[in-house]
mmCIF file of the N, C-alpha and C atoms, coordinates in Angstrom:
data_MODEL
# 
_entry.id   MODEL 
# 
loop_
_atom_site.group_PDB 
_atom_site.id 
_atom_site.type_symbol 
_atom_site.label_atom_id 
_atom_site.label_alt_id 
_atom_site.label_comp_id 
_atom_site.label_asym_id 
_atom_site.label_entity_id 
_atom_site.label_seq_id 
_atom_site.pdbx_PDB_ins_code 
_atom_site.Cartn_x 
_atom_site.Cartn_y 
_atom_site.Cartn_z 
_atom_site.occupancy 
_atom_site.B_iso_or_equiv 
_atom_site.pdbx_formal_charge 
_atom_site.auth_seq_id 
_atom_site.auth_comp_id 
_atom_site.auth_asym_id 
_atom_site.auth_atom_id 
_atom_site.pdbx_PDB_model_num 
ATOM 1   N N  . UNK A 1 1  ? -3.937  8.677   -16.816 1.00 0.00 ? 1  UNK A N  1 
ATOM 2   C CA . UNK A 1 1  ? -4.651  8.544   -16.242 1.00 0.00 ? 1  UNK A CA 1 
ATOM 3   C C  . UNK A 1 1  ? -5.623  9.515   -16.541 1.00 0.00 ? 1  UNK A C  1 
ATOM 4   N N  . UNK A 1 2  ? -6.927  8.743   -17.258 1.00 0.00 ? 2  UNK A N  1 
ATOM 5   C CA . UNK A 1 2  ? -7.634  9.633   -17.036 1.00 0.00 ? 2  UNK A CA 1 
ATOM 6   C C  . UNK A 1 2  ? -8.464  10.432  -17.320 1.00 0.00 ? 2  UNK A C  1 
ATOM 7   N N  . UNK A 1 3  ? -8.985  11.512  -17.849 1.00 0.00 ? 3  UNK A N  1 
ATOM 8   C CA . UNK A 1 3  ? -9.854  12.351  -17.576 1.00 0.00 ? 3  UNK A CA 1 
ATOM 9   C C  . UNK A 1 3  ? -11.175 12.385  -18.166 1.00 0.00 ? 3  UNK A C  1 
ATOM 10  N N  . UNK A 1 4  ? -12.405 12.590  -16.344 1.00 0.00 ? 4  UNK A N  1 
ATOM 11  C CA . UNK A 1 4  ? -13.426 12.321  -17.397 1.00 0.00 ? 4  UNK A CA 1 
ATOM 12  C C  . UNK A 1 4  ? -14.157 14.245  -17.627 1.00 0.00 ? 4  UNK A C  1 
ATOM 13  N N  . UNK A 1 5  ? -14.398 14.257  -19.048 1.00 0.00 ? 5  UNK A N  1 
ATOM 14  C CA . UNK A 1 5  ? -15.029 15.253  -19.366 1.00 0.00 ? 5  UNK A CA 1 
ATOM 15  C C  . UNK A 1 5  ? -16.386 14.982  -19.788 1.00 0.00 ? 5  UNK A C  1 
ATOM 16  N N  . UNK A 1 6  ? -17.462 16.215  -19.426 1.00 0.00 ? 6  UNK A N  1 
ATOM 17  C CA . UNK A 1 6  ? -19.168 16.449  -19.607 1.00 0.00 ? 6  UNK A CA 1 
ATOM 18  C C  . UNK A 1 6  ? -19.070 17.739  -20.502 1.00 0.00 ? 6  UNK A C  1 
ATOM 19  N N  . UNK A 1 7  ? -20.345 18.070  -20.664 1.00 0.00 ? 7  UNK A N  1 
ATOM 20  C CA . UNK A 1 7  ? -19.824 18.668  -21.688 1.00 0.00 ? 7  UNK A CA 1 
ATOM 21  C C  . UNK A 1 7  ? -22.060 19.461  -20.884 1.00 0.00 ? 7  UNK A C  1 
ATOM 22  N N  . UNK A 1 8  ? -22.527 20.235  -21.471 1.00 0.00 ? 8  UNK A N  1 
ATOM 23  C CA . UNK A 1 8  ? -23.469 21.339  -20.991 1.00 0.00 ? 8  UNK A CA 1 
ATOM 24  C C  . UNK A 1 8  ? -24.399 20.988  -22.072 1.00 0.00 ? 8  UNK A C  1 
ATOM 25  N N  . UNK A 1 9  ? -25.435 20.088  -22.636 1.00 0.00 ? 9  UNK A N  1 
ATOM 26  C CA . UNK A 1 9  ? -26.463 20.247  -23.740 1.00 0.00 ? 9  UNK A CA 1 
ATOM 27  C C  . UNK A 1 9  ? -27.301 21.624  -23.291 1.00 0.00 ? 9  UNK A C  1 
ATOM 28  N N  . UNK A 1 10 ? -27.967 21.630  -24.398 1.00 0.00 ? 10 UNK A N  1 
ATOM 29  C CA . UNK A 1 10 ? -28.707 23.154  -23.837 1.00 0.00 ? 10 UNK A CA 1 
ATOM 30  C C  . UNK A 1 10 ? -29.350 21.876  -23.266 1.00 0.00 ? 10 UNK A C  1 
ATOM 31  N N  . UNK A 1 11 ? -30.298 22.991  -22.731 1.00 0.00 ? 11 UNK A N  1 
ATOM 32  C CA . UNK A 1 11 ? -31.905 22.798  -21.036 1.00 0.00 ? 11 UNK A CA 1 
ATOM 33  C C  . UNK A 1 11 ? -31.908 21.196  -20.579 1.00 0.00 ? 11 UNK A C  1 
ATOM 34  N N  . UNK A 1 12 ? -29.815 21.770  -20.342 1.00 0.00 ? 12 UNK A N  1 
ATOM 35  C CA . UNK A 1 12 ? -30.739 20.080  -19.563 1.00 0.00 ? 12 UNK A CA 1 
ATOM 36  C C  . UNK A 1 12 ? -29.942 20.424  -17.741 1.00 0.00 ? 12 UNK A C  1 
ATOM 37  N N  . UNK A 1 13 ? -30.561 19.571  -17.234 1.00 0.00 ? 13 UNK A N  1 
ATOM 38  C CA . UNK A 1 13 ? -30.186 19.952  -15.336 1.00 0.00 ? 13 UNK A CA 1 
ATOM 39  C C  . UNK A 1 13 ? -29.462 19.573  -15.180 1.00 0.00 ? 13 UNK A C  1 
ATOM 40  N N  . UNK A 1 14 ? -28.876 20.322  -14.154 1.00 0.00 ? 14 UNK A N  1 
ATOM 41  C CA . UNK A 1 14 ? -27.504 19.750  -13.745 1.00 0.00 ? 14 UNK A CA 1 
ATOM 42  C C  . UNK A 1 14 ? -28.105 18.180  -13.215 1.00 0.00 ? 14 UNK A C  1 
ATOM 43  N N  . UNK A 1 15 ? -29.030 17.816  -12.046 1.00 0.00 ? 15 UNK A N  1 
ATOM 44  C CA . UNK A 1 15 ? -29.226 16.677  -12.589 1.00 0.00 ? 15 UNK A CA 1 
ATOM 45  C C  . UNK A 1 15 ? -28.556 15.803  -12.929 1.00 0.00 ? 15 UNK A C  1 
ATOM 46  N N  . UNK A 1 16 ? -28.991 15.864  -14.645 1.00 0.00 ? 16 UNK A N  1 
ATOM 47  C CA . UNK A 1 16 ? -28.785 14.942  -15.334 1.00 0.00 ? 16 UNK A CA 1 
ATOM 48  C C  . UNK A 1 16 ? -27.676 14.821  -15.143 1.00 0.00 ? 16 UNK A C  1 
ATOM 49  N N  . UNK A 1 17 ? -26.765 16.084  -15.677 1.00 0.00 ? 17 UNK A N  1 
ATOM 50  C CA . UNK A 1 17 ? -25.242 16.521  -15.950 1.00 0.00 ? 17 UNK A CA 1 
ATOM 51  C C  . UNK A 1 17 ? -24.215 15.485  -14.465 1.00 0.00 ? 17 UNK A C  1 
ATOM 52  N N  . UNK A 1 18 ? -24.762 15.490  -13.655 1.00 0.00 ? 18 UNK A N  1 
ATOM 53  C CA . UNK A 1 18 ? -24.154 14.926  -12.459 1.00 0.00 ? 18 UNK A CA 1 
ATOM 54  C C  . UNK A 1 18 ? -24.508 12.906  -12.870 1.00 0.00 ? 18 UNK A C  1 
ATOM 55  N N  . UNK A 1 19 ? -25.431 13.009  -13.182 1.00 0.00 ? 19 UNK A N  1 
ATOM 56  C CA . UNK A 1 19 ? -25.764 11.405  -13.748 1.00 0.00 ? 19 UNK A CA 1 
ATOM 57  C C  . UNK A 1 19 ? -24.980 11.328  -15.073 1.00 0.00 ? 19 UNK A C  1 
ATOM 58  N N  . UNK A 1 20 ? -24.467 11.840  -15.928 1.00 0.00 ? 20 UNK A N  1 
ATOM 59  C CA . UNK A 1 20 ? -23.863 11.059  -16.786 1.00 0.00 ? 20 UNK A CA 1 
ATOM 60  C C  . UNK A 1 20 ? -22.103 11.538  -16.223 1.00 0.00 ? 20 UNK A C  1 
ATOM 61  N N  . UNK A 1 21 ? -22.165 12.089  -15.655 1.00 0.00 ? 21 UNK A N  1 
ATOM 62  C CA . UNK A 1 21 ? -21.224 12.758  -14.994 1.00 0.00 ? 21 UNK A CA 1 
ATOM 63  C C  . UNK A 1 21 ? -20.349 11.210  -14.221 1.00 0.00 ? 21 UNK A C  1 
ATOM 64  N N  . UNK A 1 22 ? -21.282 10.543  -13.846 1.00 0.00 ? 22 UNK A N  1 
ATOM 65  C CA . UNK A 1 22 ? -20.929 9.436   -12.702 1.00 0.00 ? 22 UNK A CA 1 
ATOM 66  C C  . UNK A 1 22 ? -20.547 8.127   -13.664 1.00 0.00 ? 22 UNK A C  1 
ATOM 67  N N  . UNK A 1 23 ? -21.693 8.377   -14.337 1.00 0.00 ? 23 UNK A N  1 
ATOM 68  C CA . UNK A 1 23 ? -21.835 7.120   -15.503 1.00 0.00 ? 23 UNK A CA 1 
ATOM 69  C C  . UNK A 1 23 ? -20.965 6.592   -16.144 1.00 0.00 ? 23 UNK A C  1 
ATOM 70  N N  . UNK A 1 24 ? -20.369 7.699   -16.315 1.00 0.00 ? 24 UNK A N  1 
ATOM 71  C CA . UNK A 1 24 ? -18.856 7.800   -17.588 1.00 0.00 ? 24 UNK A CA 1 
ATOM 72  C C  . UNK A 1 24 ? -17.301 7.783   -16.828 1.00 0.00 ? 24 UNK A C  1 
ATOM 73  N N  . UNK A 1 25 ? -17.632 8.494   -15.319 1.00 0.00 ? 25 UNK A N  1 
ATOM 74  C CA . UNK A 1 25 ? -16.475 7.777   -14.737 1.00 0.00 ? 25 UNK A CA 1 
ATOM 75  C C  . UNK A 1 25 ? -16.681 6.497   -14.218 1.00 0.00 ? 25 UNK A C  1 
ATOM 76  N N  . UNK A 1 26 ? -17.987 5.925   -14.211 1.00 0.00 ? 26 UNK A N  1 
ATOM 77  C CA . UNK A 1 26 ? -17.684 4.145   -13.873 1.00 0.00 ? 26 UNK A CA 1 
ATOM 78  C C  . UNK A 1 26 ? -16.887 3.469   -15.071 1.00 0.00 ? 26 UNK A C  1 
ATOM 79  N N  . UNK A 1 27 ? -17.572 3.853   -15.665 1.00 0.00 ? 27 UNK A N  1 
ATOM 80  C CA . UNK A 1 27 ? -17.354 3.183   -17.061 1.00 0.00 ? 27 UNK A CA 1 
ATOM 81  C C  . UNK A 1 27 ? -16.173 2.950   -17.842 1.00 0.00 ? 27 UNK A C  1 
ATOM 82  N N  . UNK A 1 28 ? -15.337 4.334   -17.149 1.00 0.00 ? 28 UNK A N  1 
ATOM 83  C CA . UNK A 1 28 ? -13.723 4.585   -17.652 1.00 0.00 ? 28 UNK A CA 1 
ATOM 84  C C  . UNK A 1 28 ? -13.055 3.791   -16.487 1.00 0.00 ? 28 UNK A C  1 
ATOM 85  N N  . UNK A 1 29 ? -13.342 3.460   -15.318 1.00 0.00 ? 29 UNK A N  1 
ATOM 86  C CA . UNK A 1 29 ? -12.391 2.503   -14.449 1.00 0.00 ? 29 UNK A CA 1 
ATOM 87  C C  . UNK A 1 29 ? -11.586 3.197   -14.006 1.00 0.00 ? 29 UNK A C  1 
ATOM 88  N N  . UNK A 1 30 ? -12.233 4.407   -13.121 1.00 0.00 ? 30 UNK A N  1 
ATOM 89  C CA . UNK A 1 30 ? -11.128 5.520   -12.770 1.00 0.00 ? 30 UNK A CA 1 
ATOM 90  C C  . UNK A 1 30 ? -10.527 5.453   -10.797 1.00 0.00 ? 30 UNK A C  1 
ATOM 91  N N  . UNK A 1 31 ? -12.323 5.213   -10.982 1.00 0.00 ? 31 UNK A N  1 
ATOM 92  C CA . UNK A 1 31 ? -12.060 4.379   -9.016  1.00 0.00 ? 31 UNK A CA 1 
ATOM 93  C C  . UNK A 1 31 ? -11.011 3.453   -9.057  1.00 0.00 ? 31 UNK A C  1 
ATOM 94  N N  . UNK A 1 32 ? -12.102 1.826   -9.374  1.00 0.00 ? 32 UNK A N  1 
ATOM 95  C CA . UNK A 1 32 ? -11.866 0.679   -9.107  1.00 0.00 ? 32 UNK A CA 1 
ATOM 96  C C  . UNK A 1 32 ? -9.641  1.044   -9.453  1.00 0.00 ? 32 UNK A C  1 
ATOM 97  N N  . UNK A 1 33 ? -9.223  1.632   -9.945  1.00 0.00 ? 33 UNK A N  1 
ATOM 98  C CA . UNK A 1 33 ? -7.797  1.763   -11.105 1.00 0.00 ? 33 UNK A CA 1 
ATOM 99  C C  . UNK A 1 33 ? -7.164  1.866   -9.755  1.00 0.00 ? 33 UNK A C  1 
ATOM 100 N N  . UNK A 1 34 ? -7.966  3.401   -8.524  1.00 0.00 ? 34 UNK A N  1 
ATOM 101 C CA . UNK A 1 34 ? -6.478  3.903   -7.839  1.00 0.00 ? 34 UNK A CA 1 
ATOM 102 C C  . UNK A 1 34 ? -7.377  3.224   -6.717  1.00 0.00 ? 34 UNK A C  1 
ATOM 103 N N  . UNK A 1 35 ? -8.466  2.596   -6.572  1.00 0.00 ? 35 UNK A N  1 
ATOM 104 C CA . UNK A 1 35 ? -8.435  1.605   -5.577  1.00 0.00 ? 35 UNK A CA 1 
ATOM 105 C C  . UNK A 1 35 ? -7.490  1.160   -4.901  1.00 0.00 ? 35 UNK A C  1 
ATOM 106 N N  . UNK A 1 36 ? -7.060  0.149   -6.554  1.00 0.00 ? 36 UNK A N  1 
ATOM 107 C CA . UNK A 1 36 ? -6.091  -1.131  -6.143  1.00 0.00 ? 36 UNK A CA 1 
ATOM 108 C C  . UNK A 1 36 ? -3.901  -0.499  -6.239  1.00 0.00 ? 36 UNK A C  1 
ATOM 109 N N  . UNK A 1 37 ? -4.639  1.205   -6.702  1.00 0.00 ? 37 UNK A N  1 
ATOM 110 C CA . UNK A 1 37 ? -3.329  1.223   -6.159  1.00 0.00 ? 37 UNK A CA 1 
ATOM 111 C C  . UNK A 1 37 ? -2.884  2.500   -4.471  1.00 0.00 ? 37 UNK A C  1 
ATOM 112 N N  . UNK A 1 38 ? -4.472  2.661   -3.734  1.00 0.00 ? 38 UNK A N  1 
ATOM 113 C CA . UNK A 1 38 ? -4.389  3.036   -2.257  1.00 0.00 ? 38 UNK A CA 1 
ATOM 114 C C  . UNK A 1 38 ? -3.237  2.956   -1.946  1.00 0.00 ? 38 UNK A C  1 
ATOM 115 N N  . UNK A 1 39 ? -2.860  1.437   -1.664  1.00 0.00 ? 39 UNK A N  1 
ATOM 116 C CA . UNK A 1 39 ? -2.177  0.124   -0.305  1.00 0.00 ? 39 UNK A CA 1 
ATOM 117 C C  . UNK A 1 39 ? -1.308  0.127   -0.906  1.00 0.00 ? 39 UNK A C  1 
ATOM 118 N N  . UNK A 1 40 ? -1.070  0.108   -2.816  1.00 0.00 ? 40 UNK A N  1 
ATOM 119 C CA . UNK A 1 40 ? 0.027   -0.739  -3.279  1.00 0.00 ? 40 UNK A CA 1 
ATOM 120 C C  . UNK A 1 40 ? 1.609   -0.214  -2.109  1.00 0.00 ? 40 UNK A C  1 
ATOM 121 N N  . UNK A 1 41 ? 2.757   -1.161  -1.962  1.00 0.00 ? 41 UNK A N  1 
ATOM 122 C CA . UNK A 1 41 ? 4.126   -0.140  -2.492  1.00 0.00 ? 41 UNK A CA 1 
ATOM 123 C C  . UNK A 1 41 ? 4.940   -0.011  -2.940  1.00 0.00 ? 41 UNK A C  1 
ATOM 124 N N  . UNK A 1 42 ? 6.479   0.273   -2.851  1.00 0.00 ? 42 UNK A N  1 
ATOM 125 C CA . UNK A 1 42 ? 7.207   -0.329  -3.954  1.00 0.00 ? 42 UNK A CA 1 
ATOM 126 C C  . UNK A 1 42 ? 7.843   -0.999  -3.675  1.00 0.00 ? 42 UNK A C  1 
ATOM 127 N N  . UNK A 1 43 ? 9.053   -1.748  -4.805  1.00 0.00 ? 43 UNK A N  1 
ATOM 128 C CA . UNK A 1 43 ? 9.513   -2.999  -5.183  1.00 0.00 ? 43 UNK A CA 1 
ATOM 129 C C  . UNK A 1 43 ? 10.120  -2.724  -4.854  1.00 0.00 ? 43 UNK A C  1 
ATOM 130 N N  . UNK A 1 44 ? 10.425  -3.024  -3.387  1.00 0.00 ? 44 UNK A N  1 
ATOM 131 C CA . UNK A 1 44 ? 12.571  -2.745  -2.772  1.00 0.00 ? 44 UNK A CA 1 
ATOM 132 C C  . UNK A 1 44 ? 13.252  -2.764  -3.743  1.00 0.00 ? 44 UNK A C  1 
ATOM 133 N N  . UNK A 1 45 ? 14.527  -2.607  -3.709  1.00 0.00 ? 45 UNK A N  1 
ATOM 134 C CA . UNK A 1 45 ? 16.122  -2.447  -4.858  1.00 0.00 ? 45 UNK A CA 1 
ATOM 135 C C  . UNK A 1 45 ? 16.461  -3.231  -3.833  1.00 0.00 ? 45 UNK A C  1 
ATOM 136 N N  . UNK A 1 46 ? 17.714  -3.631  -4.453  1.00 0.00 ? 46 UNK A N  1 
ATOM 137 C CA . UNK A 1 46 ? 18.381  -5.260  -4.547  1.00 0.00 ? 46 UNK A CA 1 
ATOM 138 C C  . UNK A 1 46 ? 18.952  -5.354  -3.783  1.00 0.00 ? 46 UNK A C  1 
ATOM 139 N N  . UNK A 1 47 ? 19.305  -3.954  -3.507  1.00 0.00 ? 47 UNK A N  1 
ATOM 140 C CA . UNK A 1 47 ? 20.341  -3.375  -1.978  1.00 0.00 ? 47 UNK A CA 1 
ATOM 141 C C  . UNK A 1 47 ? 19.778  -3.805  -1.497  1.00 0.00 ? 47 UNK A C  1 
ATOM 142 N N  . UNK A 1 48 ? 18.701  -3.012  -0.846  1.00 0.00 ? 48 UNK A N  1 
ATOM 143 C CA . UNK A 1 48 ? 18.283  -2.870  0.025   1.00 0.00 ? 48 UNK A CA 1 
ATOM 144 C C  . UNK A 1 48 ? 17.686  -3.607  1.265   1.00 0.00 ? 48 UNK A C  1 
ATOM 145 N N  . UNK A 1 49 ? 16.878  -4.997  0.050   1.00 0.00 ? 49 UNK A N  1 
ATOM 146 C CA . UNK A 1 49 ? 16.350  -5.828  0.675   1.00 0.00 ? 49 UNK A CA 1 
ATOM 147 C C  . UNK A 1 49 ? 17.901  -7.476  0.576   1.00 0.00 ? 49 UNK A C  1 
ATOM 148 N N  . UNK A 1 50 ? 18.927  -6.960  0.219   1.00 0.00 ? 50 UNK A N  1 
ATOM 149 C CA . UNK A 1 50 ? 20.085  -7.621  0.925   1.00 0.00 ? 50 UNK A CA 1 
ATOM 150 C C  . UNK A 1 50 ? 20.722  -6.649  2.635   1.00 0.00 ? 50 UNK A C  1 
ATOM 151 N N  . UNK A 1 51 ? 20.670  -5.387  2.048   1.00 0.00 ? 51 UNK A N  1 
ATOM 152 C CA . UNK A 1 51 ? 20.568  -4.902  4.055   1.00 0.00 ? 51 UNK A CA 1 
ATOM 153 C C  . UNK A 1 51 ? 20.161  -5.376  4.371   1.00 0.00 ? 51 UNK A C  1 
ATOM 154 N N  . UNK A 1 52 ? 18.605  -5.374  4.454   1.00 0.00 ? 52 UNK A N  1 
ATOM 155 C CA . UNK A 1 52 ? 17.547  -5.892  5.047   1.00 0.00 ? 52 UNK A CA 1 
ATOM 156 C C  . UNK A 1 52 ? 18.085  -6.959  5.463   1.00 0.00 ? 52 UNK A C  1 
ATOM 157 N N  . UNK A 1 53 ? 17.931  -8.409  5.210   1.00 0.00 ? 53 UNK A N  1 
ATOM 158 C CA . UNK A 1 53 ? 18.704  -9.321  5.581   1.00 0.00 ? 53 UNK A CA 1 
ATOM 159 C C  . UNK A 1 53 ? 19.966  -9.699  6.226   1.00 0.00 ? 53 UNK A C  1 
ATOM 160 N N  . UNK A 1 54 ? 20.701  -8.894  5.462   1.00 0.00 ? 54 UNK A N  1 
ATOM 161 C CA . UNK A 1 54 ? 22.161  -8.997  6.638   1.00 0.00 ? 54 UNK A CA 1 
ATOM 162 C C  . UNK A 1 54 ? 21.354  -8.187  7.989   1.00 0.00 ? 54 UNK A C  1 
ATOM 163 N N  . UNK A 1 55 ? 20.880  -7.852  8.211   1.00 0.00 ? 55 UNK A N  1 
ATOM 164 C CA . UNK A 1 55 ? 20.716  -6.699  9.302   1.00 0.00 ? 55 UNK A CA 1 
ATOM 165 C C  . UNK A 1 55 ? 20.370  -7.881  10.046  1.00 0.00 ? 55 UNK A C  1 
ATOM 166 N N  . UNK A 1 56 ? 19.112  -8.717  10.134  1.00 0.00 ? 56 UNK A N  1 
ATOM 167 C CA . UNK A 1 56 ? 18.879  -9.715  10.300  1.00 0.00 ? 56 UNK A CA 1 
ATOM 168 C C  . UNK A 1 56 ? 19.106  -10.928 10.491  1.00 0.00 ? 56 UNK A C  1 
ATOM 169 N N  . UNK A 1 57 ? 20.377  -11.292 9.791   1.00 0.00 ? 57 UNK A N  1 
ATOM 170 C CA . UNK A 1 57 ? 20.795  -12.600 9.588   1.00 0.00 ? 57 UNK A CA 1 
ATOM 171 C C  . UNK A 1 57 ? 22.077  -11.923 10.987  1.00 0.00 ? 57 UNK A C  1 
ATOM 172 N N  . UNK A 1 58 ? 23.063  -10.824 10.838  1.00 0.00 ? 58 UNK A N  1 
ATOM 173 C CA . UNK A 1 58 ? 23.100  -10.566 11.649  1.00 0.00 ? 58 UNK A CA 1 
ATOM 174 C C  . UNK A 1 58 ? 22.733  -10.507 13.385  1.00 0.00 ? 58 UNK A C  1 
ATOM 175 N N  . UNK A 1 59 ? 21.549  -9.476  13.463  1.00 0.00 ? 59 UNK A N  1 
ATOM 176 C CA . UNK A 1 59 ? 20.882  -9.869  15.124  1.00 0.00 ? 59 UNK A CA 1 
ATOM 177 C C  . UNK A 1 59 ? 20.798  -11.513 15.678  1.00 0.00 ? 59 UNK A C  1 
ATOM 178 N N  . UNK A 1 60 ? 20.334  -12.683 14.847  1.00 0.00 ? 60 UNK A N  1 
ATOM 179 C CA . UNK A 1 60 ? 19.770  -13.671 14.838  1.00 0.00 ? 60 UNK A CA 1 
ATOM 180 C C  . UNK A 1 60 ? 20.951  -14.034 15.492  1.00 0.00 ? 60 UNK A C  1 
ATOM 181 N N  . UNK A 1 61 ? 22.720  -13.718 15.134  1.00 0.00 ? 61 UNK A N  1 
ATOM 182 C CA . UNK A 1 61 ? 23.860  -14.683 15.835  1.00 0.00 ? 61 UNK A CA 1 
ATOM 183 C C  . UNK A 1 61 ? 24.243  -14.262 16.995  1.00 0.00 ? 61 UNK A C  1 
ATOM 184 N N  . UNK A 1 62 ? 23.302  -12.696 16.430  1.00 0.00 ? 62 UNK A N  1 
ATOM 185 C CA . UNK A 1 62 ? 24.242  -12.159 18.920  1.00 0.00 ? 62 UNK A CA 1 
ATOM 186 C C  . UNK A 1 62 ? 23.437  -13.079 19.351  1.00 0.00 ? 62 UNK A C  1 
ATOM 187 N N  . UNK A 1 63 ? 22.157  -12.933 18.847  1.00 0.00 ? 63 UNK A N  1 
ATOM 188 C CA . UNK A 1 63 ? 21.403  -13.370 20.289  1.00 0.00 ? 63 UNK A CA 1 
ATOM 189 C C  . UNK A 1 63 ? 21.581  -15.167 20.062  1.00 0.00 ? 63 UNK A C  1 
ATOM 190 N N  . UNK A 1 64 ? 21.633  -15.519 19.413  1.00 0.00 ? 64 UNK A N  1 
ATOM 191 C CA . UNK A 1 64 ? 22.093  -16.843 19.464  1.00 0.00 ? 64 UNK A CA 1 
ATOM 192 C C  . UNK A 1 64 ? 23.471  -17.075 20.633  1.00 0.00 ? 64 UNK A C  1 
ATOM 193 N N  . UNK A 1 65 ? 24.648  -15.929 20.216  1.00 0.00 ? 65 UNK A N  1 
ATOM 194 C CA . UNK A 1 65 ? 25.813  -15.807 21.151  1.00 0.00 ? 65 UNK A CA 1 
ATOM 195 C C  . UNK A 1 65 ? 25.347  -15.223 22.473  1.00 0.00 ? 65 UNK A C  1 
ATOM 196 N N  . UNK A 1 66 ? 24.270  -14.241 22.765  1.00 0.00 ? 66 UNK A N  1 
ATOM 197 C CA . UNK A 1 66 ? 23.671  -13.795 24.080  1.00 0.00 ? 66 UNK A CA 1 
ATOM 198 C C  . UNK A 1 66 ? 23.151  -15.287 23.857  1.00 0.00 ? 66 UNK A C  1 
ATOM 199 N N  . UNK A 1 67 ? 22.139  -16.116 24.068  1.00 0.00 ? 67 UNK A N  1 
ATOM 200 C CA . UNK A 1 67 ? 21.997  -17.487 24.596  1.00 0.00 ? 67 UNK A CA 1 
ATOM 201 C C  . UNK A 1 67 ? 22.687  -18.275 24.817  1.00 0.00 ? 67 UNK A C  1 
ATOM 202 N N  . UNK A 1 68 ? 23.797  -18.628 24.357  1.00 0.00 ? 68 UNK A N  1 
ATOM 203 C CA . UNK A 1 68 ? 24.980  -19.630 24.438  1.00 0.00 ? 68 UNK A CA 1 
ATOM 204 C C  . UNK A 1 68 ? 25.753  -18.588 26.137  1.00 0.00 ? 68 UNK A C  1 
ATOM 205 N N  . UNK A 1 69 ? 26.541  -17.532 26.113  1.00 0.00 ? 69 UNK A N  1 
ATOM 206 C CA . UNK A 1 69 ? 26.613  -16.781 27.212  1.00 0.00 ? 69 UNK A CA 1 
ATOM 207 C C  . UNK A 1 69 ? 25.652  -17.417 28.576  1.00 0.00 ? 69 UNK A C  1 
ATOM 208 N N  . UNK A 1 70 ? 24.377  -17.595 28.698  1.00 0.00 ? 70 UNK A N  1 
ATOM 209 C CA . UNK A 1 70 ? 23.819  -17.375 29.816  1.00 0.00 ? 70 UNK A CA 1 
ATOM 210 C C  . UNK A 1 70 ? 22.831  -15.561 29.839  1.00 0.00 ? 70 UNK A C  1 
ATOM 211 N N  . UNK A 1 71 ? 23.259  -14.797 28.570  1.00 0.00 ? 71 UNK A N  1 
ATOM 212 C CA . UNK A 1 71 ? 23.012  -13.383 28.783  1.00 0.00 ? 71 UNK A CA 1 
ATOM 213 C C  . UNK A 1 71 ? 21.790  -13.138 28.215  1.00 0.00 ? 71 UNK A C  1 
ATOM 214 N N  . UNK A 1 72 ? 20.791  -13.658 27.850  1.00 0.00 ? 72 UNK A N  1 
ATOM 215 C CA . UNK A 1 72 ? 19.932  -13.531 26.541  1.00 0.00 ? 72 UNK A CA 1 
ATOM 216 C C  . UNK A 1 72 ? 18.762  -12.362 27.531  1.00 0.00 ? 72 UNK A C  1 
ATOM 217 N N  . UNK A 1 73 ? 18.303  -11.428 26.719  1.00 0.00 ? 73 UNK A N  1 
ATOM 218 C CA . UNK A 1 73 ? 17.351  -11.332 27.906  1.00 0.00 ? 73 UNK A CA 1 
ATOM 219 C C  . UNK A 1 73 ? 15.814  -12.217 27.653  1.00 0.00 ? 73 UNK A C  1 
ATOM 220 N N  . UNK A 1 74 ? 15.418  -12.439 29.215  1.00 0.00 ? 74 UNK A N  1 
ATOM 221 C CA . UNK A 1 74 ? 14.002  -12.583 29.698  1.00 0.00 ? 74 UNK A CA 1 
ATOM 222 C C  . UNK A 1 74 ? 13.411  -12.329 27.892  1.00 0.00 ? 74 UNK A C  1 
ATOM 223 N N  . UNK A 1 75 ? 11.886  -13.820 27.639  1.00 0.00 ? 75 UNK A N  1 
ATOM 224 C CA . UNK A 1 75 ? 11.004  -13.852 26.992  1.00 0.00 ? 75 UNK A CA 1 
ATOM 225 C C  . UNK A 1 75 ? 10.143  -13.690 28.033  1.00 0.00 ? 75 UNK A C  1 
ATOM 226 N N  . UNK A 1 76 ? 9.034   -12.028 27.917  1.00 0.00 ? 76 UNK A N  1 
ATOM 227 C CA . UNK A 1 76 ? 7.461   -12.474 28.975  1.00 0.00 ? 76 UNK A CA 1 
ATOM 228 C C  . UNK A 1 76 ? 6.869   -13.383 27.947  1.00 0.00 ? 76 UNK A C  1 
ATOM 229 N N  . UNK A 1 77 ? 6.007   -13.532 28.413  1.00 0.00 ? 77 UNK A N  1 
ATOM 230 C CA . UNK A 1 77 ? 4.283   -13.922 27.127  1.00 0.00 ? 77 UNK A CA 1 
ATOM 231 C C  . UNK A 1 77 ? 3.745   -13.284 26.981  1.00 0.00 ? 77 UNK A C  1 
ATOM 232 N N  . UNK A 1 78 ? 3.278   -12.583 25.263  1.00 0.00 ? 78 UNK A N  1 
ATOM 233 C CA . UNK A 1 78 ? 2.486   -11.216 25.458  1.00 0.00 ? 78 UNK A CA 1 
ATOM 234 C C  . UNK A 1 78 ? 1.293   -11.158 26.087  1.00 0.00 ? 78 UNK A C  1 
ATOM 235 N N  . UNK A 1 79 ? 1.295   -10.278 26.024  1.00 0.00 ? 79 UNK A N  1 
ATOM 236 C CA . UNK A 1 79 ? -0.700  -10.054 26.791  1.00 0.00 ? 79 UNK A CA 1 
ATOM 237 C C  . UNK A 1 79 ? -1.501  -9.809  25.648  1.00 0.00 ? 79 UNK A C  1 
ATOM 238 N N  . UNK A 1 80 ? -2.479  -10.294 25.459  1.00 0.00 ? 80 UNK A N  1 
ATOM 239 C CA . UNK A 1 80 ? -3.638  -9.617  24.106  1.00 0.00 ? 80 UNK A CA 1 
ATOM 240 C C  . UNK A 1 80 ? -4.963  -8.295  25.000  1.00 0.00 ? 80 UNK A C  1 
# 
């Protein structure tokens, strides 16, 4: 990550320092980079993907078996 650093010049107002700092932060691209990474998640490992897929397949097979036996749970329409 890039740290932005501003040094105060002689006779410079605090408003001007803040303005220079804001301009430097915008030009460095720190904020857009952080915003793009804000909600991203890591890529799951091959093993985790495999386990999740197998769980789904087992669940689907169990439901199919219950449907064949006539013991499947009754599905109700979802309300808004």
